[in-house]
N, C-alpha and C positions, 0 to 999 in steps of 0.2 A: 685289267681293271680288278680291283679288290671286291670281294663278295659284299663287304659292308657298304660299299658305294652303290651296288645294285639295289640293296635293301632300301636305301634312301631315295631310290629312283632318280639318281643323279649320275651323269657321265661327265668326267672332268675335262675331256677334250672338246672344245667348242665346235669342232668339225665332226663330232660323232653323235650317234644316237644308240640307246639301248633298246633292243628288241626282246620282248618277253613272251612267254607262253607259246613258243614255236613248236609245232608238231615235229616229232622226230624225223619224218620223211622230208621236211623242208628245212631242217636245221643242218644244212650242208653248205659248204662254202660256195660251190658252183651255183646252187640255187639262190642263195642270198645275194651273190654278186650279180647274177642275172636280173633279179628284181630291182635292187637298189641302184644299179648302174644307170637306170633311166632318169634318175634325179641328178646324176653327175658322176665324176670319176671316183671310184671306190679304191682307196689306197691300202686299206687293211681290214680284215675281218677276224675277230676273235670270238670263238664259240665257247659256251659252257654247256655241254650236253646234259650234265646232271641237273642243271637248273633250267633247262629248256630255253636258254637265252643266248644272245650274241650281241657284240658291239660292232657296229659298222662305222668306219672312219672314212670321211670324204675328203676330197682335196680342198674344198672350200666350205665355209660355214653356211653359205646360202644353199648349198646342196643338201645339207643336213636339215635345214629349215624347210626346204621344199618337201622332203621326204616326210618330215614330221607333220606338216600341215595338210598333206594329201588326204582327201575325204574318203577315198575308196578303201575297203578292207585290205590290210596288208597281205599280199599273196593269196587273196581270196579266202582268208581265214579270219573271221570276225573276232575270235578270241585273242589274237595277237595284239599286244600293246606296245606302244612306242614311248620312250622317255627321252626327252630332250636334255642337253647339257644345261646345267644351272650356272656354270662359270664362264668366264671369257678369258681368252688367251691374249696376253699383252703383246706377244710376238706375232699374232695372226694378221696377215695382210688384209683380211676381210673385215677387220674390226672397225666398227663405226663409233662415233662419239656417243658416250653414255647419255641416255635420255629416258624418261619414265615411259614404261610400256602402257599403251592405251588399252582400254577395256576391249576395243574391237580387235586389237592384235592378240590379246590373251584368248579371246573367243575363237579367233582363227586357228591358232595353233592347238587349241583343244578340240577342234571339230572332229578330228579323226577318232579320238577316244570316245567322244560322245556318240559318234556314229556307230562305233563298234558296240558300245553298251546297249544302244537302242536296238540294234540288230539282234543281239543276244537275248534281250528281254522279249522281243516279239517272237523269236524262235521258240523260246521256253513256253510262252503263253499258247502258241499254236500247238505245240506238242501236248500240253496239258489239256487243251480243248479236245483234241482228237482222242486222247486217252479217256476223257469223261464220256465222249460219244460212244466209244467202243464198249465201255463198262455198262452204260445204260442200254445199249442194244442187246448185249448178252443177257442182261437181267430181263428185258422184255421177252426175249426168246424163251427163257425159262419159265416165266409166268404164263405165256401163251401155251407152252407145252403142258404145264400143269392143268390149265383150264381145259385143254383139249382132252387129256386123259380122263378128267372128271366127266366131261360130256359124253365120251364114248361109253363110260360105265353106265351112265343113265339110259343110254339107248337099249341096254339089255334089260331094263326094268319095264314094268307095265306102264306104258304111256299112251295117251290118246293120239290119234293120227295128227292132230294139229300140233301137239307138243313135240312129236317126232320131227315134223317138218321144220318147226322153229329150231330144234336142236341140230338138225342136219345142216340148216342154213348157217348157223353159228360156227359149226365145225368147218364148213367150207371156207367161211370168212377167216377163221383162225389160221387154217392151213395156208391160205393166200398171204396172210400177214407174215407168217413164219418164213415162207419161201422168199418173200420180198426183203426181209431183214437178212436172210442168209445170202441172198444175191448181193445186197449192199456190202456185206462183209467181204464177200469174194472179190467184188470190184475194187474195194478199198485195198485189199491185200495185193491184188494185181497192180494197182497204181503205185503202191509203196515199193514193190519190187522193181517196177520200171524206173521210178525216181532214184532208187538206190543204184541201179545199173548205170543210169545216166551220170550220177554223181561220181561213180567209180571210174567211168570212161573219161569224164571230164578231168578228173584228178590225174589219171594216167597221161592224158594228152598234155595237161599243164606241166606235169613233171618232165615229160619228154622235151617239151619246148624249153623249160628252164635249163635243162641239162645241156641242150644243144646250143642255147643262146649265150654268147659271151661277147662283151663289148670289144670293139676294134682295138682299143688301147690295151685291154687285157691280152688279146690275141698277140699283139706286137711284143708285149713283155715275155710271153711264153716263147715266141720265136726267137727273141734275143737271147734268152736263157739257154734254149736248145743249141743255138749257134755257138754260144760261149762254151758249152760243155763239149760240143763237137771239136771246137778249136783246141781245147785242152787235150782231148784224146789224140788228135792228129799230132800235136806238139810232143806228147808223151811217147808216141810211137816212133817219131823221128829221132828222138834221143836214143 
């Protein structure tokens, strides 16, 4: 496919879809085949590593439509986008009579991209919210520390017993608040590390599964090719 075709978000083979924003770890033929084979027979995969994209060609138009209309994030990556073919192939055996596309059909094939956009938006908002909470907590700790230092200085001046008691009570309260906020920060850091560890483990598990999973038809093609190469070697040696 030409690069200008990708910019227009069109794929000219009706049995194909354009996959964009693919992470480098998943922009591999075996991973792409493993995922998209669940929608139907994948006949060809063309990658553009520099553009983080790939073109997946199916055996039938219906396979490409099913992959495009799927509501789940592609390969568990919300940033990945799918672009459906805008043309029809006159020689395609899957071609149906031309008829206006209903609004419900348009909505259905666009569900995947909307789902991904919604997921990206929520993820961004959640991160921003956590960032603001952290920022406010650090500010609170600094303010409490400043107040604590001021109160400690006052204890060294001439105060009545009542004033000293009030000051010491406030000091204890401030220390408790600081310790509580520090504990919250530590718990949050521990939780983030655990989530990061789980995400990395899940990604490795998914990558291992995708690498080991190949459709039966693909396996048969590989076996046939190997047998053909073996036959050529035997023939060549016999000569």
